[in-house]
FIZA-910599 format. One record per residue (C-alpha): residue number from 1; x, y, z negated. Coordinates in steps of 0.5 Angstrom, whole numbers, padded with zeros to 4 digits. Layout:
FIZA-910599
<node resi="NUM" c1="X" c2="Y" c3="Z"/>
...
This chain:
FIZA-910599
<node resi="1" c1="-0001" c2="-0001" c3="0001"/>
<node resi="2" c1="0002" c2="0007" c3="0002"/>
<node resi="3" c1="0005" c2="0011" c3="-0004"/>
<node resi="4" c1="0004" c2="0017" c3="0000"/>
<node resi="5" c1="-0003" c2="0015" c3="0003"/>
<node resi="6" c1="-0006" c2="0022" c3="0008"/>
<node resi="7" c1="-0011" c2="0023" c3="0012"/>
<node resi="8" c1="-0006" c2="0020" c3="0018"/>
<node resi="9" c1="-0007" c2="0014" c3="0015"/>
<node resi="10" c1="-0015" c2="0014" c3="0015"/>
<node resi="11" c1="-0016" c2="0008" c3="0021"/>
<node resi="12" c1="-0020" c2="0010" c3="0027"/>
<node resi="13" c1="-0027" c2="0011" c3="0025"/>
<node resi="14" c1="-0030" c2="0011" c3="0032"/>
<node resi="15" c1="-0037" c2="0007" c3="0033"/>
<node resi="16" c1="-0038" c2="0008" c3="0024"/>
<node resi="17" c1="-0043" c2="0012" c3="0021"/>
<node resi="18" c1="-0043" c2="0016" c3="0015"/>
<node resi="19" c1="-0046" c2="0020" c3="0010"/>
<node resi="20" c1="-0044" c2="0025" c3="0005"/>
<node resi="21" c1="-0048" c2="0028" c3="0001"/>
<node resi="22" c1="-0046" c2="0035" c3="-0001"/>
<node resi="23" c1="-0042" c2="0037" c3="0005"/>
<node resi="24" c1="-0043" c2="0044" c3="0006"/>
<node resi="25" c1="-0036" c2="0046" c3="0001"/>
<node resi="26" c1="-0031" c2="0043" c3="-0003"/>
<node resi="27" c1="-0029" c2="0036" c3="-0002"/>
<node resi="28" c1="-0035" c2="0034" c3="0002"/>
<node resi="29" c1="-0034" c2="0039" c3="0007"/>
<node resi="30" c1="-0026" c2="0036" c3="0007"/>
<node resi="31" c1="-0030" c2="0029" c3="0008"/>
<node resi="32" c1="-0034" c2="0030" c3="0012"/>
<node resi="33" c1="-0029" c2="0033" c3="0017"/>
<node resi="34" c1="-0023" c2="0028" c3="0016"/>
<node resi="35" c1="-0028" c2="0023" c3="0019"/>
<node resi="36" c1="-0030" c2="0027" c3="0024"/>
<node resi="37" c1="-0023" c2="0027" c3="0027"/>
<node resi="38" c1="-0022" c2="0019" c3="0026"/>
<node resi="39" c1="-0029" c2="0020" c3="0030"/>
<node resi="40" c1="-0034" c2="0018" c3="0026"/>
<node resi="41" c1="-0041" c2="0019" c3="0026"/>
<node resi="42" c1="-0043" c2="0024" c3="0019"/>
<node resi="43" c1="-0049" c2="0027" c3="0017"/>
<node resi="44" c1="-0048" c2="0032" c3="0012"/>
<node resi="45" c1="-0053" c2="0031" c3="0008"/>
<node resi="46" c1="-0054" c2="0038" c3="0003"/>
<node resi="47" c1="-0059" c2="0041" c3="-0001"/>
<node resi="48" c1="-0058" c2="0048" c3="0003"/>
<node resi="49" c1="-0060" c2="0047" c3="0012"/>
<node resi="50" c1="-0057" c2="0053" c3="0013"/>
<node resi="51" c1="-0050" c2="0052" c3="0008"/>
<node resi="52" c1="-0050" c2="0045" c3="0012"/>
<node resi="53" c1="-0050" c2="0047" c3="0019"/>
<node resi="54" c1="-0044" c2="0054" c3="0018"/>
<node resi="55" c1="-0042" c2="0047" c3="0015"/>
<node resi="56" c1="-0042" c2="0043" c3="0022"/>
<node resi="57" c1="-0041" c2="0049" c3="0026"/>
<node resi="58" c1="-0032" c2="0051" c3="0022"/>
<node resi="59" c1="-0032" c2="0043" c3="0024"/>
<node resi="60" c1="-0034" c2="0044" c3="0031"/>
<node resi="61" c1="-0029" c2="0049" c3="0031"/>
<node resi="62" c1="-0023" c2="0045" c3="0027"/>
<node resi="63" c1="-0025" c2="0038" c3="0031"/>
<node resi="64" c1="-0027" c2="0039" c3="0038"/>
<node resi="65" c1="-0032" c2="0035" c3="0041"/>
<node resi="66" c1="-0035" c2="0032" c3="0033"/>
<node resi="67" c1="-0040" c2="0029" c3="0032"/>
<node resi="68" c1="-0044" c2="0031" c3="0027"/>
<node resi="69" c1="-0052" c2="0033" c3="0025"/>
<node resi="70" c1="-0055" c2="0036" c3="0018"/>
<node resi="71" c1="-0060" c2="0032" c3="0013"/>
<node resi="72" c1="-0064" c2="0037" c3="0008"/>
<node resi="73" c1="-0063" c2="0033" c3="0001"/>
<node resi="74" c1="-0064" c2="0035" c3="-0005"/>
<node resi="75" c1="-0061" c2="0031" c3="-0009"/>
<node resi="76" c1="-0066" c2="0035" c3="-0016"/>
<node resi="77" c1="-0072" c2="0032" c3="-0013"/>
<node resi="78" c1="-0074" c2="0025" c3="-0013"/>
<node resi="79" c1="-0079" c2="0028" c3="-0006"/>
<node resi="80" c1="-0073" c2="0031" c3="-0003"/>
<node resi="81" c1="-0069" c2="0024" c3="-0003"/>
<node resi="82" c1="-0074" c2="0020" c3="-0002"/>
<node resi="83" c1="-0075" c2="0024" c3="0006"/>
<node resi="84" c1="-0068" c2="0024" c3="0007"/>
<node resi="85" c1="-0068" c2="0017" c3="0007"/>
<node resi="86" c1="-0074" c2="0017" c3="0010"/>
<node resi="87" c1="-0071" c2="0020" c3="0016"/>
<node resi="88" c1="-0065" c2="0018" c3="0015"/>
<node resi="89" c1="-0068" c2="0010" c3="0016"/>
<node resi="90" c1="-0071" c2="0013" c3="0021"/>
<node resi="91" c1="-0067" c2="0016" c3="0026"/>
<node resi="92" c1="-0060" c2="0011" c3="0024"/>
<node resi="93" c1="-0061" c2="0003" c3="0024"/>
<node resi="94" c1="-0056" c2="0002" c3="0020"/>
<node resi="95" c1="-0050" c2="0007" c3="0016"/>
<node resi="96" c1="-0043" c2="0004" c3="0015"/>
<node resi="97" c1="-0041" c2="0008" c3="0010"/>
<node resi="98" c1="-0045" c2="0013" c3="0005"/>
<node resi="99" c1="-0041" c2="0017" c3="0000"/>
<node resi="100" c1="-0044" c2="0020" c3="-0006"/>
<node resi="101" c1="-0040" c2="0027" c3="-0008"/>
<node resi="102" c1="-0045" c2="0032" c3="-0009"/>
<node resi="103" c1="-0046" c2="0035" c3="-0016"/>
<node resi="104" c1="-0046" c2="0039" c3="-0021"/>
<node resi="105" c1="-0041" c2="0041" c3="-0027"/>
<node resi="106" c1="-0042" c2="0043" c3="-0034"/>
<node resi="107" c1="-0048" c2="0047" c3="-0033"/>
<node resi="108" c1="-0053" c2="0050" c3="-0038"/>
<node resi="109" c1="-0058" c2="0044" c3="-0040"/>
<node resi="110" c1="-0063" c2="0044" c3="-0035"/>
<node resi="111" c1="-0068" c2="0040" c3="-0032"/>
<node resi="112" c1="-0069" c2="0038" c3="-0026"/>
<node resi="113" c1="-0076" c2="0038" c3="-0022"/>
<node resi="114" c1="-0077" c2="0030" c3="-0024"/>
<node resi="115" c1="-0076" c2="0032" c3="-0032"/>
<node resi="116" c1="-0069" c2="0030" c3="-0032"/>
<node resi="117" c1="-0063" c2="0032" c3="-0036"/>
<node resi="118" c1="-0060" c2="0037" c3="-0030"/>
<node resi="119" c1="-0052" c2="0034" c3="-0030"/>
<node resi="120" c1="-0055" c2="0027" c3="-0031"/>
<node resi="121" c1="-0061" c2="0028" c3="-0026"/>
<node resi="122" c1="-0057" c2="0031" c3="-0021"/>
<node resi="123" c1="-0050" c2="0026" c3="-0021"/>
<node resi="124" c1="-0052" c2="0020" c3="-0023"/>
<node resi="125" c1="-0060" c2="0019" c3="-0022"/>
<node resi="126" c1="-0061" c2="0022" c3="-0015"/>
<node resi="127" c1="-0055" c2="0019" c3="-0011"/>
<node resi="128" c1="-0058" c2="0012" c3="-0015"/>
<node resi="129" c1="-0064" c2="0014" c3="-0012"/>
<node resi="130" c1="-0062" c2="0015" c3="-0005"/>
<node resi="131" c1="-0057" c2="0008" c3="-0004"/>
<node resi="132" c1="-0061" c2="0004" c3="-0006"/>
<node resi="133" c1="-0067" c2="0006" c3="-0002"/>
<node resi="134" c1="-0061" c2="0006" c3="0004"/>
<node resi="135" c1="-0058" c2="-0001" c3="0002"/>
<node resi="136" c1="-0061" c2="-0005" c3="0007"/>
<node resi="137" c1="-0058" c2="0000" c3="0012"/>
<node resi="138" c1="-0051" c2="-0001" c3="0009"/>
<node resi="139" c1="-0053" c2="-0010" c3="0007"/>
<node resi="140" c1="-0051" c2="-0013" c3="0015"/>
<node resi="141" c1="-0046" c2="-0007" c3="0017"/>
<node resi="142" c1="-0038" c2="-0010" c3="0017"/>
<node resi="143" c1="-0035" c2="-0007" c3="0012"/>
<node resi="144" c1="-0040" c2="-0001" c3="0011"/>
<node resi="145" c1="-0038" c2="0002" c3="0004"/>
<node resi="146" c1="-0043" c2="0005" c3="-0001"/>
<node resi="147" c1="-0036" c2="0011" c3="-0005"/>
<node resi="148" c1="-0040" c2="0015" c3="-0011"/>
<node resi="149" c1="-0035" c2="0020" c3="-0014"/>
<node resi="150" c1="-0033" c2="0019" c3="-0020"/>
<node resi="151" c1="-0028" c2="0025" c3="-0026"/>
<node resi="152" c1="-0023" c2="0025" c3="-0032"/>
<node resi="153" c1="-0029" c2="0028" c3="-0034"/>
<node resi="154" c1="-0032" c2="0021" c3="-0036"/>
<node resi="155" c1="-0027" c2="0020" c3="-0041"/>
<node resi="156" c1="-0028" c2="0027" c3="-0044"/>
<node resi="157" c1="-0035" c2="0026" c3="-0049"/>
<node resi="158" c1="-0038" c2="0021" c3="-0045"/>
<node resi="159" c1="-0042" c2="0015" c3="-0048"/>
<node resi="160" c1="-0049" c2="0014" c3="-0044"/>
<node resi="161" c1="-0055" c2="0016" c3="-0049"/>
<node resi="162" c1="-0060" c2="0013" c3="-0049"/>
<node resi="163" c1="-0063" c2="0016" c3="-0056"/>
<node resi="164" c1="-0062" c2="0023" c3="-0053"/>
<node resi="165" c1="-0061" c2="0020" c3="-0044"/>
<node resi="166" c1="-0064" c2="0027" c3="-0042"/>
<node resi="167" c1="-0060" c2="0032" c3="-0048"/>
<node resi="168" c1="-0066" c2="0033" c3="-0050"/>
<node resi="169" c1="-0065" c2="0034" c3="-0057"/>
<node resi="170" c1="-0058" c2="0035" c3="-0058"/>
<node resi="171" c1="-0054" c2="0039" c3="-0051"/>
<node resi="172" c1="-0047" c2="0040" c3="-0050"/>
<node resi="173" c1="-0045" c2="0041" c3="-0042"/>
<node resi="174" c1="-0038" c2="0037" c3="-0042"/>
<node resi="175" c1="-0041" c2="0032" c3="-0047"/>
<node resi="176" c1="-0047" c2="0030" c3="-0042"/>
<node resi="177" c1="-0042" c2="0031" c3="-0035"/>
<node resi="178" c1="-0038" c2="0026" c3="-0038"/>
<node resi="179" c1="-0044" c2="0022" c3="-0039"/>
<node resi="180" c1="-0047" c2="0023" c3="-0031"/>
<node resi="181" c1="-0039" c2="0022" c3="-0029"/>
<node resi="182" c1="-0039" c2="0015" c3="-0033"/>
<node resi="183" c1="-0045" c2="0013" c3="-0029"/>
<node resi="184" c1="-0042" c2="0014" c3="-0024"/>
<node resi="185" c1="-0037" c2="0009" c3="-0025"/>
<node resi="186" c1="-0042" c2="0003" c3="-0028"/>
<node resi="187" c1="-0047" c2="0004" c3="-0023"/>
<node resi="188" c1="-0040" c2="0003" c3="-0018"/>
<node resi="189" c1="-0038" c2="-0003" c3="-0022"/>
<node resi="190" c1="-0047" c2="-0006" c3="-0023"/>
<node resi="191" c1="-0047" c2="-0004" c3="-0016"/>
<node resi="192" c1="-0041" c2="-0008" c3="-0013"/>
<node resi="193" c1="-0043" c2="-0015" c3="-0017"/>
<node resi="194" c1="-0049" c2="-0015" c3="-0015"/>
<node resi="195" c1="-0046" c2="-0014" c3="-0008"/>
<node resi="196" c1="-0043" c2="-0020" c3="-0009"/>
<node resi="197" c1="-0044" c2="-0026" c3="-0005"/>
<node resi="198" c1="-0050" c2="-0022" c3="-0001"/>
<node resi="199" c1="-0045" c2="-0020" c3="0005"/>
<node resi="200" c1="-0039" c2="-0015" c3="0006"/>
<node resi="201" c1="-0042" c2="-0009" c3="0004"/>
<node resi="202" c1="-0039" c2="-0007" c3="-0002"/>
<node resi="203" c1="-0038" c2="-0001" c3="-0008"/>
<node resi="204" c1="-0033" c2="0003" c3="-0010"/>
<node resi="205" c1="-0030" c2="0009" c3="-0014"/>
<node resi="206" c1="-0026" c2="0015" c3="-0013"/>
<node resi="207" c1="-0025" c2="0021" c3="-0017"/>
<node resi="208" c1="-0021" c2="0028" c3="-0013"/>
<node resi="209" c1="-0017" c2="0030" c3="-0020"/>
<node resi="210" c1="-0016" c2="0037" c3="-0021"/>
<node resi="211" c1="-0019" c2="0040" c3="-0016"/>
<node resi="212" c1="-0020" c2="0046" c3="-0015"/>
<node resi="213" c1="-0028" c2="0047" c3="-0012"/>
<node resi="214" c1="-0033" c2="0052" c3="-0013"/>
<node resi="215" c1="-0037" c2="0047" c3="-0019"/>
<node resi="216" c1="-0031" c2="0050" c3="-0023"/>
<node resi="217" c1="-0035" c2="0056" c3="-0024"/>
<node resi="218" c1="-0038" c2="0054" c3="-0031"/>
<node resi="219" c1="-0034" c2="0051" c3="-0034"/>
<node resi="220" c1="-0033" c2="0054" c3="-0042"/>
<node resi="221" c1="-0030" c2="0059" c3="-0042"/>
<node resi="222" c1="-0024" c2="0057" c3="-0046"/>
<node resi="223" c1="-0022" c2="0053" c3="-0041"/>
<node resi="224" c1="-0023" c2="0057" c3="-0036"/>
<node resi="225" c1="-0019" c2="0062" c3="-0038"/>
<node resi="226" c1="-0014" c2="0057" c3="-0039"/>
<node resi="227" c1="-0014" c2="0056" c3="-0031"/>
<node resi="228" c1="-0010" c2="0062" c3="-0028"/>
<node resi="229" c1="-0003" c2="0057" c3="-0033"/>
<node resi="230" c1="-0006" c2="0051" c3="-0031"/>
<node resi="231" c1="-0008" c2="0052" c3="-0023"/>
<node resi="232" c1="0000" c2="0051" c3="-0021"/>
<node resi="233" c1="0001" c2="0045" c3="-0025"/>
<node resi="234" c1="-0006" c2="0042" c3="-0026"/>
<node resi="235" c1="-0009" c2="0042" c3="-0020"/>
<node resi="236" c1="-0010" c2="0042" c3="-0012"/>
<node resi="237" c1="-0015" c2="0044" c3="-0006"/>
<node resi="238" c1="-0020" c2="0041" c3="-0004"/>
<node resi="239" c1="-0016" c2="0036" c3="0001"/>
<node resi="240" c1="-0012" c2="0034" c3="-0004"/>
<node resi="241" c1="-0018" c2="0032" c3="-0008"/>
<node resi="242" c1="-0021" c2="0030" c3="-0003"/>
<node resi="243" c1="-0017" c2="0024" c3="0000"/>
<node resi="244" c1="-0018" c2="0019" c3="-0006"/>
<node resi="245" c1="-0025" c2="0019" c3="-0003"/>
<node resi="246" c1="-0023" c2="0018" c3="0004"/>
<node resi="247" c1="-0018" c2="0012" c3="0001"/>
<node resi="248" c1="-0024" c2="0009" c3="-0002"/>
<node resi="249" c1="-0028" c2="0009" c3="0004"/>
<node resi="250" c1="-0023" c2="0008" c3="0009"/>
<node resi="251" c1="-0017" c2="0004" c3="0009"/>
<node resi="252" c1="-0018" c2="-0004" c3="0010"/>
<node resi="253" c1="-0014" c2="-0005" c3="0004"/>
<node resi="254" c1="-0020" c2="-0004" c3="-0001"/>
<node resi="255" c1="-0023" c2="-0008" c3="-0005"/>
<node resi="256" c1="-0031" c2="-0008" c3="-0008"/>
<node resi="257" c1="-0031" c2="-0005" c3="-0015"/>
<node resi="258" c1="-0024" c2="-0001" c3="-0015"/>
<node resi="259" c1="-0023" c2="0005" c3="-0017"/>
<node resi="260" c1="-0019" c2="0010" c3="-0014"/>
<node resi="261" c1="-0015" c2="0018" c3="-0015"/>
<node resi="262" c1="-0010" c2="0022" c3="-0016"/>
<node resi="263" c1="-0004" c2="0018" c3="-0017"/>
<node resi="264" c1="0001" c2="0025" c3="-0021"/>
<node resi="265" c1="0001" c2="0029" c3="-0027"/>
<node resi="266" c1="-0005" c2="0025" c3="-0032"/>
<node resi="267" c1="-0010" c2="0024" c3="-0024"/>
<node resi="268" c1="-0010" c2="0030" c3="-0024"/>
<node resi="269" c1="-0007" c2="0032" c3="-0016"/>
<node resi="270" c1="-0002" c2="0027" c3="-0012"/>
<node resi="271" c1="-0003" c2="0023" c3="-0008"/>
<node resi="272" c1="-0009" c2="0017" c3="-0008"/>
<node resi="273" c1="-0007" c2="0010" c3="-0011"/>
<node resi="274" c1="-0011" c2="0005" c3="-0016"/>
<node resi="275" c1="-0014" c2="0007" c3="-0023"/>
<node resi="276" c1="-0015" c2="0005" c3="-0029"/>
<node resi="277" c1="-0023" c2="0008" c3="-0032"/>
<node resi="278" c1="-0024" c2="0008" c3="-0039"/>
<node resi="279" c1="-0025" c2="0001" c3="-0042"/>
<node resi="280" c1="-0033" c2="0003" c3="-0044"/>
<node resi="281" c1="-0033" c2="0003" c3="-0037"/>
<node resi="282" c1="-0034" c2="-0004" c3="-0037"/>
<node resi="283" c1="-0038" c2="-0006" c3="-0042"/>
<node resi="284" c1="-0042" c2="-0010" c3="-0037"/>
<node resi="285" c1="-0048" c2="-0009" c3="-0042"/>
<node resi="286" c1="-0049" c2="-0003" c3="-0042"/>
<node resi="287" c1="-0048" c2="-0003" c3="-0035"/>
<node resi="288" c1="-0054" c2="-0007" c3="-0033"/>
<node resi="289" c1="-0059" c2="-0003" c3="-0038"/>
<node resi="290" c1="-0057" c2="0004" c3="-0035"/>
<node resi="291" c1="-0058" c2="0000" c3="-0027"/>
<node resi="292" c1="-0066" c2="-0002" c3="-0031"/>
<node resi="293" c1="-0067" c2="0004" c3="-0035"/>
<node resi="294" c1="-0064" c2="0009" c3="-0028"/>
<node resi="295" c1="-0070" c2="0004" c3="-0024"/>
<node resi="296" c1="-0075" c2="0006" c3="-0028"/>
<node resi="297" c1="-0074" c2="0013" c3="-0028"/>
<node resi="298" c1="-0072" c2="0013" c3="-0020"/>
<node resi="299" c1="-0079" c2="0009" c3="-0020"/>
<node resi="300" c1="-0073" c2="0004" c3="-0013"/>
<node resi="301" c1="-0072" c2="-0002" c3="-0014"/>
<node resi="302" c1="-0065" c2="-0005" c3="-0010"/>
<node resi="303" c1="-0066" c2="-0010" c3="-0004"/>
<node resi="304" c1="-0058" c2="-0014" c3="-0008"/>
């Protein structure tokens, strides 16, 4: 496996269809751009259609002949998730790659239109539902993958608090973010277990390290004040952060259930490699309970 895996290591993606959530900016944009540059047909699944169309235009400028389309998707609304999935299913008989990238971070307590705590509802439940609604378009496809983006934040004050899953009794935005990112990993591991023996589709996780993206705007003031000091040594560009996602999505040596992140200082920056998630993320009892609760909350059942 390459020590310095870069965009140049992405195999040809001609003939593959990729759906990337949150593709209008940051990590999602860089992921979509790189996939399109290697020949993939890319669906930019975004909440704001104008921003999505602008992003598609930027990709076209950078990649002449890029095959991109824009799909409206608001992960804070299960109705929107179902509508987007229905439109994608109508447009495409098969999907090769689903990148669950979109997310929110460190937001003050808010709820989705379905009443879920915003970070858990967007980062986990929205993607859980979308994956379940699209998975049967992926199962027949050799080499298809579900890549879900987690974070080093899955280690910080993170646990699945089933007694207060929506933060109604007590809310801390750092802990809520950690819960959502821990849920992303637990979802990946349980999905991979269910996919084993069901075909060639695999589930993989990735994290971008400390990528300097718009998500940082909601950081607590104390942390935000440190950004100018730590940024030069402990953050990296969205293009570098996206490499972990791209490797998980395209490297032919990737195995289901693996987790990719930057190989440098405290996994905050560097070229992507296989990394380890927290011991808590591997608790199969909690994974299975989270899966059942997620099915109940979203009303989405998986075909595996």
